[in-house]
FIBAVEX-45674 format. One record per residue (C-alpha): x, y, z. Coordinates in pm, whole numbers, plus 50000, padded with zeros to 5 digits. Example, Ala and Ser with C-alpha at 12.3 -4.5 7.8 and 13.67 -1.06 7.14 Angstrom:
BEGIN
512304955050780513674989450714
//
This chain:
BEGIN
932651859362300933511830962011931261805661890932581781761696930841754061533932761719161406930401690761351932111659461341933551642460975933271607260988931321581061260932861546561368930191520961421932181487461583928621469861519925171475561531922311459061601919281459061543916621437261868912281435261833911501461962038910771435562317914041422662356914951461162282913441473962650914511443062819917661444362797917941482462899916411479063172918611448163275921431474163207919611502663454919681524263221917321550263245915831563462935916731555762565916721574762270914351575561961913971596361601911711587861316909991553661414913511539761567914431533661909918361541261947921091533162187924511546662127928001527362331930651556562252933831558262289937301578362247938811587961965941531609561787940681636461818942441652961555940131636061253936961648461416936001607361407933661604061643933441565661742930351538861843931631513661961927741492062030924761507161810921211484761963917691500161744914551486461723911271497061474908731513161673907051533261437904471558561729907001574461997906461563962379907151577262673908281554162838908441509462747907701488663060908371449363166907501436263442906041468863621909241482563469909361515763301912851529463068912201562362961912091573062567913271609662461912981620362165914961638161972913891635861597915091670461611918441670061619920031672361276922761635961398919951612661477917731624161178920801619660932921391587661120918371565161128917841578560749921461562060688920201529260831917841528760722919511522060421921751498960501922201460160531921681464460886918071474360885915731441260873911861449860928910751438761304908241408061359905061416361482906831439461721903511468861756903221492762022
//
């Protein structure tokens, strides 16, 4: 048996949206998602699309995110709950959030605390 670890070399992102935590919650509850992910102070939802497997590139159609310093168990709105899964142990998600926090897209949410 042989195991080979070959991470992607490149990630191409078509659109990034910085939302308030409230709007992030409303959006993904309305899309009837079952969960979103959290890593290192950021709520994330990554929408992938197929790209070339030859060039080791991963493609994301949309990245929606919201600053959220503390990991919540759920996001709630009007009695509906959205589960939040902590993926901080994932090297990809840690590296992505670190990159995101150093881009022009990163802006502080105003008054949107847990």
